[in-house]
Backbone bond lengths (Angstrom), bond angles and torsions (degrees), N, CA, C in turn:
res aa  C-N    CA-C-N  psi(-1)  N-CA   C-N-CA  omega(-1)  CA-C   N-CA-C  phi
1 M - - - 1.449 - - 1.532 108.07 -
2 K 1.307 115.61 138.21 1.462 122.22 -172.91 1.534 113.80 -58.31
3 Y 1.310 117.52 -41.89 1.466 121.24 -176.50 1.527 112.44 -113.23
4 Q 1.319 117.09 37.02 1.463 121.41 -175.45 1.533 112.28 -60.20
5 N 1.334 118.03 -38.71 1.472 120.04 179.31 1.530 111.13 -61.80
6 A 1.320 116.29 -42.98 1.475 120.06 178.73 1.526 110.31 -65.93
7 I 1.317 117.43 -41.50 1.466 121.63 179.29 1.525 110.50 -64.36
8 D 1.315 117.10 -41.58 1.469 120.42 177.95 1.527 110.84 -62.39
9 K 1.317 116.67 -40.85 1.464 119.90 178.62 1.538 110.63 -65.36
10 V 1.327 116.96 -42.31 1.468 121.52 177.30 1.526 109.93 -59.25
11 N 1.324 116.56 -45.12 1.465 121.82 -177.11 1.524 113.65 -73.58
12 S 1.321 117.74 -12.29 1.469 121.03 -177.06 1.530 112.95 -72.10
13 G 1.342 117.37 -20.59 1.460 120.70 -178.40 1.511 113.64 78.16
14 T 1.333 117.76 12.11 1.451 121.29 -178.35 1.524 113.34 -100.15
15 M 1.319 117.16 -7.64 1.467 120.01 -178.37 1.530 110.36 -84.12
16 S 1.311 115.57 141.99 1.464 120.02 176.87 1.522 109.32 -73.50
17 R 1.292 115.39 162.18 1.470 122.32 176.15 1.526 109.95 -56.98
18 E 1.338 116.10 -44.04 1.467 121.10 -179.85 1.532 110.93 -61.37
19 D 1.335 116.80 -42.37 1.467 120.45 178.95 1.524 111.57 -65.59
20 L 1.335 117.03 -38.42 1.470 120.39 178.10 1.528 110.77 -64.59
21 V 1.322 116.89 -41.80 1.470 120.85 178.98 1.523 109.87 -62.58
22 S 1.315 116.62 -45.01 1.461 121.08 179.74 1.529 111.48 -62.18
23 L 1.322 116.32 -45.33 1.464 120.84 178.68 1.528 110.61 -62.63
24 K 1.329 117.08 -40.00 1.470 119.93 -179.81 1.525 111.03 -65.44
25 L 1.330 116.78 -41.79 1.471 119.45 177.91 1.522 110.76 -60.25
26 N 1.331 116.81 -42.35 1.468 120.68 177.85 1.524 111.23 -64.31
27 A 1.319 116.94 -43.00 1.468 120.79 -179.51 1.532 110.67 -65.85
28 E 1.334 116.94 -38.99 1.469 119.91 178.04 1.528 110.98 -63.76
29 K 1.327 116.99 -38.97 1.468 121.27 177.36 1.530 109.94 -64.47
30 M 1.332 116.37 -42.70 1.470 120.21 179.24 1.526 110.59 -63.98
31 L 1.331 116.49 -39.30 1.462 120.58 178.46 1.527 110.40 -64.12
32 E 1.336 116.26 -43.63 1.472 120.63 177.35 1.521 111.16 -60.15
33 D 1.335 116.27 -32.88 1.463 121.36 179.72 1.530 112.67 -82.48
34 G 1.341 116.97 3.72 1.456 120.67 173.97 1.515 116.12 102.47
35 D 1.307 119.29 0.47 1.470 121.75 178.67 1.527 108.49 -82.93
36 M 1.303 117.17 92.01 1.466 122.76 -174.68 1.523 112.42 -65.86
37 S 1.319 118.49 -22.11 1.470 121.49 178.05 1.524 111.84 -67.52
38 A 1.326 117.46 -21.66 1.460 121.06 178.34 1.534 111.15 -64.01
39 A 1.324 117.25 -22.53 1.475 121.27 177.82 1.527 110.70 -61.53
40 D 1.329 117.49 -32.55 1.469 120.89 178.24 1.533 110.87 -66.11
41 V 1.311 116.71 -37.08 1.468 121.22 178.23 1.531 109.07 -67.87
42 I 1.327 117.06 -44.56 1.472 121.36 178.86 1.520 110.49 -60.58
43 S 1.306 116.70 -42.80 1.464 121.04 178.42 1.529 111.07 -60.89
44 A 1.316 117.49 -42.63 1.470 121.22 178.33 1.522 110.53 -64.32
45 I 1.321 117.45 -41.46 1.468 121.46 -179.82 1.526 110.31 -63.92
46 N 1.334 117.92 -38.28 1.467 121.26 -178.90 1.525 112.91 -63.93
47 S 1.321 117.65 -17.88 1.463 121.68 177.45 1.528 112.72 -113.78
48 A 1.325 116.62 6.06 1.466 121.14 -174.66 1.518 112.02 -78.90
49 T 1.311 115.12 146.43 1.462 122.49 173.48 1.521 107.62 -104.14
50 P 1.339 117.87 118.61 1.461 119.50 179.59 1.523 111.17 -73.79
51 A 1.308 115.52 161.79 1.469 120.76 178.47 1.525 111.22 -68.75
52 D 1.325 117.33 -25.36 1.467 122.14 -178.12 1.533 109.81 -110.02
53 S 1.320 116.22 98.02 1.465 121.14 -176.53 1.524 111.87 -80.75
54 Y 1.327 114.97 154.36 1.458 123.44 179.25 1.519 110.30 -121.15
55 I 1.321 114.40 162.92 1.455 121.36 165.20 1.512 106.40 -116.27
56 L 1.316 115.60 123.53 1.467 122.23 177.26 1.521 107.89 -99.29
57 F 1.336 116.26 114.37 1.459 121.05 171.43 1.520 104.87 -88.56
58 M 1.335 115.97 108.61 1.464 122.43 -169.03 1.518 111.24 -111.79
59 G 1.326 115.44 120.58 1.453 120.32 172.71 1.515 109.98 -71.52
60 F 1.310 116.58 150.41 1.462 120.10 -175.89 1.525 113.14 -136.29
61 C 1.324 117.65 11.72 1.470 121.90 -178.19 1.524 109.69 -121.31
62 P 1.339 118.40 96.58 1.467 119.10 176.51 1.525 110.98 -53.68
63 D 1.320 115.02 139.15 1.466 123.13 -177.60 1.525 112.08 62.01
64 A 1.333 118.06 21.11 1.474 123.82 179.22 1.522 112.69 57.01
65 D 1.336 116.12 26.80 1.468 121.76 -177.91 1.525 108.83 -108.12
66 I 1.336 116.84 116.02 1.468 121.69 -178.65 1.528 111.92 -58.94
67 N 1.321 117.50 -22.88 1.468 120.95 176.93 1.527 112.23 -69.53
68 N 1.329 116.61 -16.27 1.464 121.83 178.58 1.529 112.26 -100.11
69 R 1.302 117.51 15.44 1.463 121.60 -171.90 1.530 112.14 -57.85
70 L 1.327 113.95 140.47 1.462 122.11 -179.34 1.523 112.89 -109.97
71 D 1.334 117.35 -9.45 1.461 120.44 -172.76 1.520 113.54 -61.78
72 T 1.314 117.34 -37.18 1.469 120.04 -178.99 1.530 110.08 -63.16
73 E 1.326 115.94 -45.55 1.472 120.89 178.12 1.528 110.88 -63.16
74 W 1.340 116.78 -42.58 1.459 120.07 179.84 1.521 111.12 -61.80
75 K 1.324 116.47 -44.72 1.468 119.95 -178.74 1.521 110.79 -64.50
76 E 1.329 117.20 -41.80 1.470 120.61 178.68 1.523 111.57 -63.44
77 S 1.344 116.50 -36.27 1.461 121.34 -177.51 1.520 113.59 -90.03
78 G 1.345 116.94 -9.69 1.456 120.28 -179.01 1.522 112.87 69.39
79 I 1.344 116.35 37.05 1.461 120.72 -177.63 1.529 110.98 -136.42
80 C 1.316 115.60 172.73 1.462 124.19 168.31 1.523 105.47 -145.34
81 R 1.334 116.38 134.47 1.463 121.15 -175.68 1.523 110.98 -130.15
82 F 1.313 114.97 155.44 1.459 122.26 166.20 1.521 105.96 -132.27
83 D 1.317 115.78 101.24 1.463 120.51 -174.48 1.518 114.27 -98.60
84 Y 1.319 118.06 -2.24 1.458 121.31 178.96 1.529 108.67 -86.44
85 R 1.330 115.78 66.47 1.457 122.55 -173.79 1.537 112.35 -67.89
86 E 1.345 116.97 -13.95 1.463 120.56 177.65 1.527 111.05 -62.71
87 S 1.315 117.12 -27.31 1.462 121.11 175.32 1.524 107.17 -84.55
88 E 1.318 115.09 88.82 1.459 120.58 -173.04 1.521 112.93 -60.51
89 S 1.340 117.40 -37.32 1.471 119.10 -178.49 1.525 110.82 -67.66
90 Q 1.337 117.31 -41.12 1.464 119.54 178.71 1.528 110.90 -70.79
91 A 1.339 116.85 -38.93 1.468 120.15 177.48 1.532 109.77 -61.05
92 A 1.324 116.28 -41.09 1.468 119.93 179.15 1.527 110.61 -63.64
93 R 1.338 117.34 -40.34 1.472 119.78 177.03 1.524 110.40 -64.67
94 F 1.332 117.24 -46.50 1.461 120.93 -179.61 1.532 110.32 -58.69
95 D 1.317 116.20 -37.02 1.464 120.56 -177.07 1.524 113.67 -71.88
96 T 1.341 117.86 -6.34 1.468 120.02 175.78 1.527 112.32 -92.61
97 V 1.329 117.67 -7.73 1.463 120.88 -179.28 1.525 109.09 -69.41
98 C 1.334 115.37 136.50 1.468 122.04 -175.41 1.524 110.82 -126.14
99 A 1.313 114.83 169.50 1.465 121.01 172.58 1.526 108.58 -54.57
100 G 1.321 115.69 141.83 1.454 121.26 179.53 1.514 113.93 92.59
101 D 1.328 117.69 -20.73 1.464 120.10 178.47 1.525 109.25 -69.05
102 L 1.320 115.01 151.48 1.460 122.34 178.37 1.522 108.77 -95.85
103 V 1.328 117.18 131.91 1.458 122.68 175.50 1.521 107.52 -110.06
104 V 1.330 115.92 125.88 1.459 122.50 177.85 1.525 106.81 -116.55
105 L 1.324 115.84 123.35 1.468 121.30 -178.43 1.523 110.11 -81.77
106 K 1.333 115.88 123.91 1.463 120.51 -173.95 1.523 111.65 -128.72
107 K 1.320 113.79 153.65 1.460 121.86 169.74 1.517 106.75 -138.84
108 R 1.323 115.84 128.52 1.463 119.48 178.64 1.522 108.63 -59.86
109 E 1.319 116.50 132.29 1.465 121.43 -178.33 1.526 109.81 -103.69
110 I 1.313 117.82 -69.06 1.465 122.08 176.39 1.519 106.46 -104.71
111 F 1.341 116.40 115.44 1.456 121.95 -174.20 1.528 111.54 -47.64
112 G 1.335 115.57 124.95 1.451 121.76 177.09 1.521 115.47 75.34
113 K 1.353 117.56 -0.81 1.472 119.19 -175.27 1.522 113.96 -125.10
114 T 1.325 117.34 -51.56 1.465 119.01 -174.48 1.528 111.96 -134.53
115 M 1.318 113.91 163.29 1.458 121.66 172.90 1.514 107.86 -136.78
116 K 1.319 115.12 151.30 1.452 121.51 177.35 1.528 107.17 -105.49
117 L 1.326 115.91 133.75 1.461 121.66 -177.76 1.521 109.47 -104.74
118 F 1.329 116.25 134.59 1.458 122.43 -171.33 1.522 114.61 -116.62
119 G 1.300 118.31 4.38 1.462 120.46 179.81 1.514 110.27 153.82
120 H 1.322 115.39 172.50 1.460 120.63 -179.19 1.512 110.06 -157.05
121 G 1.318 115.10 162.22 1.456 121.01 177.39 1.514 110.60 -168.20
122 R 1.320 115.33 169.35 1.470 122.28 178.79 1.522 109.52 -103.27
123 V 1.318 114.68 142.81 1.458 120.87 175.49 1.525 108.19 -74.95
124 K 1.334 116.41 123.57 1.472 121.01 176.24 1.522 110.67 -85.58
125 S 1.340 116.03 -41.51 1.459 120.50 -179.73 1.520 109.32 -166.31
126 V 1.313 114.60 174.48 1.458 122.82 176.01 1.523 107.18 -107.67
127 A 1.329 116.40 141.31 1.458 120.64 178.78 1.532 108.86 -139.65
128 Y 1.314 115.84 173.51 1.461 121.99 -179.14 1.521 108.61 -134.78
129 D 1.348 115.81 137.50 1.459 119.74 179.09 1.526 110.19 -83.29
130 E 1.336 116.14 -174.65 1.464 121.59 -176.90 1.525 112.83 -64.10
131 K 1.334 117.99 -19.62 1.473 121.88 176.95 1.527 111.19 -96.23
132 N 1.332 116.60 10.47 1.460 124.11 -178.94 1.532 112.28 64.08
133 T 1.349 116.75 29.85 1.458 121.76 175.43 1.521 108.55 -90.35
134 R 1.295 115.00 126.56 1.465 122.28 -177.83 1.525 110.38 -69.03
135 F 1.339 116.29 139.27 1.460 121.80 171.50 1.520 108.44 -145.98
136 L 1.331 115.32 167.11 1.451 121.20 -177.17 1.518 110.10 -104.95
137 V 1.310 116.30 133.67 1.462 122.16 172.25 1.522 105.85 -89.75
138 M 1.340 115.80 122.85 1.463 121.14 -167.44 1.522 113.15 -115.01
139 N 1.323 113.53 153.69 1.453 122.56 166.27 1.528 105.06 -113.67
140 W 1.341 116.51 90.36 1.459 121.51 -176.15 1.520 111.14 -76.52
141 S 1.307 116.75 142.02 1.456 122.92 174.37 1.523 109.24 -69.85
142 D 1.322 116.60 150.21 1.467 121.06 176.45 1.523 111.59 -77.61
143 Q 1.312 116.29 -8.67 1.458 120.58 -175.46 1.531 111.18 -58.29
144 S 1.331 116.37 134.20 1.462 120.30 179.57 1.526 112.57 -115.99
145 A 1.335 118.28 -3.58 1.464 121.31 179.68 1.527 110.27 -69.73
146 T 1.336 116.15 145.21 1.459 120.98 174.15 1.527 108.48 -108.70
147 I 1.318 115.00 159.92 1.462 120.68 179.40 1.525 108.00 -146.74
148 E 1.321 116.56 144.38 1.465 121.28 175.13 1.517 107.99 -104.75
149 V 1.338 115.63 128.83 1.462 122.43 -176.56 1.524 109.55 -134.37
150 P 1.335 117.25 167.94 1.464 119.12 176.16 1.527 110.97 -60.66
151 L 1.315 116.08 141.90 1.457 121.68 177.10 1.517 108.62 -67.27
152 M 1.317 115.83 132.52 1.460 120.60 176.53 1.513 108.75 -103.54
153 G 1.311 116.76 125.13 1.453 121.37 171.76 1.507 114.87 66.28
154 A 1.305 114.52 -144.15 1.462 123.37 -172.63 1.523 112.08 -74.10
155 N 1.306 114.31 166.75 1.462 121.17 176.71 1.529 111.13 -91.69
156 S 1.317 117.90 33.42 1.454 121.25 -177.47 1.523 111.17 -89.85
157 T 1.322 115.58 161.86 1.460 121.71 178.06 1.525 110.68 -66.68
158 V 1.314 116.18 -41.41 1.464 122.82 -177.19 1.524 108.19 -108.15
159 D 1.333 116.63 105.98 1.460 121.22 -176.62 1.526 108.59 -127.43
160 I 1.308 116.19 104.19 1.458 122.37 -175.40 1.527 109.87 -99.80
161 K 1.331 114.85 134.25 1.462 121.41 178.95 1.523 109.25 -132.48
162 S 1.323 115.32 148.84 1.464 119.44 172.86 1.523 108.17 -74.35
163 I 1.300 116.49 156.41 1.464 121.63 178.30 1.533 109.75 -57.56
164 E 1.327 116.57 -40.62 1.466 120.46 -178.22 1.524 111.50 -61.14
165 V 1.330 117.58 -44.13 1.465 121.46 -179.95 1.527 110.22 -62.69
166 V 1.329 116.22 -43.68 1.460 120.19 -179.52 1.527 110.05 -64.64
167 K 1.321 117.57 -41.55 1.470 120.20 178.75 1.522 111.11 -59.75
168 N 1.327 117.00 -35.84 1.462 120.99 -178.64 1.525 113.43 -77.14
169 E 1.331 117.92 -25.16 1.456 120.58 -172.38 1.529 115.73 -107.93
170 M 1.318 117.77 -23.59 1.469 119.78 -174.72 1.529 111.58 -90.70
171 P 1.329 116.88 142.52 1.470 120.89 177.68 1.527 111.12 -72.70
172 D 1.325 115.58 165.51 1.467 121.38 179.35 1.526 111.73 -56.77
173 E 1.325 116.86 -33.53 1.480 120.44 -179.33 1.524 111.52 -57.95
174 F 1.325 117.27 -34.98 1.463 121.03 178.15 1.522 110.65 -62.08
175 W 1.320 116.30 -46.78 1.463 120.85 -177.61 1.532 110.91 -68.80
176 Q 1.314 116.81 -34.52 1.467 120.14 174.99 1.517 110.11 -65.73
177 W 1.328 115.85 -40.44 1.475 120.63 177.26 1.509 111.22 -60.34
178 L 1.326 115.77 -40.26 1.465 120.69 177.10 1.517 112.56 -73.68
179 K 1.319 115.94 -16.34 1.465 123.15 -173.61 1.523 110.15 67.51
180 V 1.350 114.73 37.01 1.458 123.27 178.06 1.520 106.95 -126.41
181 E 1.306 117.63 137.49 1.468 120.51 177.76 1.517 109.51 -76.90
182 S 1.327 115.87 139.28 1.472 119.56 179.71 1.509 110.88 -83.84
């Protein structure tokens, strides 16, 4: 394979998220220029786990209305989506999520103070629908318990945090809910 060394490096799990993004941009440019072998690199990147994992606290209720909840559909389909692409800053954040990242489904509970968590799962890979809209292929946990925790960061739908930040800010109950030791 033409780019086997690059693919092996991508698959090693040692590349940072920033390096994967840079490599993908280069591969996409090469593909546009007619180098069809670059598609193999892009495919590897779409399933790659970066060395620096994130936790995505993802809202799932358009207009903050629980009656509009999308989490049930996402769990049944094994996906997670952000279709409000008009919010360029949130779309850009969502587009940095990679395989291996943890997605925690959240809904703001007490404005500016708490959020309620409705489930979690790991990103298996990144995929694109027929309109070329990016979405996440998920391995959702079977857990159905909810928990209320302190609100982290902004009141946005897409709120990405490093593992270190979450460890410093979340109570032990959060880690027990995840079934992960803090």
